[in-house]
C-alpha positions in Angstrom: 0.2 -0.2 -0.4 1.4 3.6 -1.0 1.6 6.3 2.0 0.6 9.5 0.9 3.8 11.8 1.8 4.3 15.7 2.0 7.0 16.2 -0.4 5.0 17.0 -4.5 5.2 14.2 -6.8 7.9 14.0 -9.5 6.2 14.0 -13.2 8.5 14.3 -16.2 7.6 16.5 -19.3 7.7 15.7 -22.6 11.9 16.8 -23.1 12.8 14.4 -20.4 13.1 17.4 -17.5 11.6 16.3 -14.1 8.5 18.5 -13.2 7.3 18.7 -9.6 3.2 18.2 -9.3 2.0 19.4 -6.4 -1.1 17.6 -5.2 -3.9 19.6 -4.1 -5.9 19.6 -0.8 -9.2 19.3 -0.5 -11.3 21.9 -2.8 -13.0 24.6 -1.0 -17.1 24.5 0.1 -17.9 26.6 -2.5 -16.6 25.1 -5.2 -17.9 21.9 -3.4 -20.9 23.7 -3.9 -20.8 24.9 -7.2 -20.3 21.5 -8.5 -23.4 19.6 -7.2 -25.7 22.7 -8.6 -23.8 22.1 -12.1 -24.6 18.4 -12.2 -28.1 18.8 -10.4 -28.4 21.3 -13.7 -26.7 18.6 -16.4 -28.9 16.0 -15.3 -32.1 17.8 -14.8 -31.6 19.2 -18.3 -31.1 15.5 -19.2 -33.8 14.1 -18.2 -36.3 16.7 -19.0 -34.5 16.3 -22.5 -35.4 12.7 -22.4 -39.1 12.5 -21.1 -39.3 14.9 -23.7 -38.0 12.6 -26.6 -40.4 9.6 -25.2 -43.2 12.2 -24.7 -43.0 13.1 -28.3 -42.0 9.5 -30.0 -45.1 9.0 -31.1 -46.4 12.0 -32.5 -45.0 12.3 -36.0 -42.4 15.4 -36.6 -44.7 16.9 -39.8 -47.7 16.8 -37.3 -45.6 18.6 -34.5 -44.3 21.3 -36.9 -47.8 21.8 -37.8 -49.3 22.3 -34.8 -46.4 24.3 -33.5 -47.3 26.5 -36.5 -50.7 26.7 -35.5 -49.9 28.1 -32.1 -47.1 30.5 -33.3 -50.1 32.0 -35.6 -53.0 32.0 -33.0 -50.6 33.6 -30.7 -49.9 36.3 -33.3 -53.8 36.9 -34.0 -54.9 36.9 -30.6 -52.2 39.8 -30.3 -53.1 41.8 -33.2 
């Protein structure tokens, strides 16, 4: 089992020169919160898109476009 040391790890760049790699400590609370919010937002959008595809899967695309066109026309007529 390897032990975690306080000394930075060594690596080599493409030219063979040694480079020290500093290990980062635990991230700040704000970083974790932002990452959690981004992750929740991503999965919320993914679930919404998936549910939308499942819901509209039975309706033909031409009919869906015609319905959207009719709704836009009705909205414009209602405004005027």
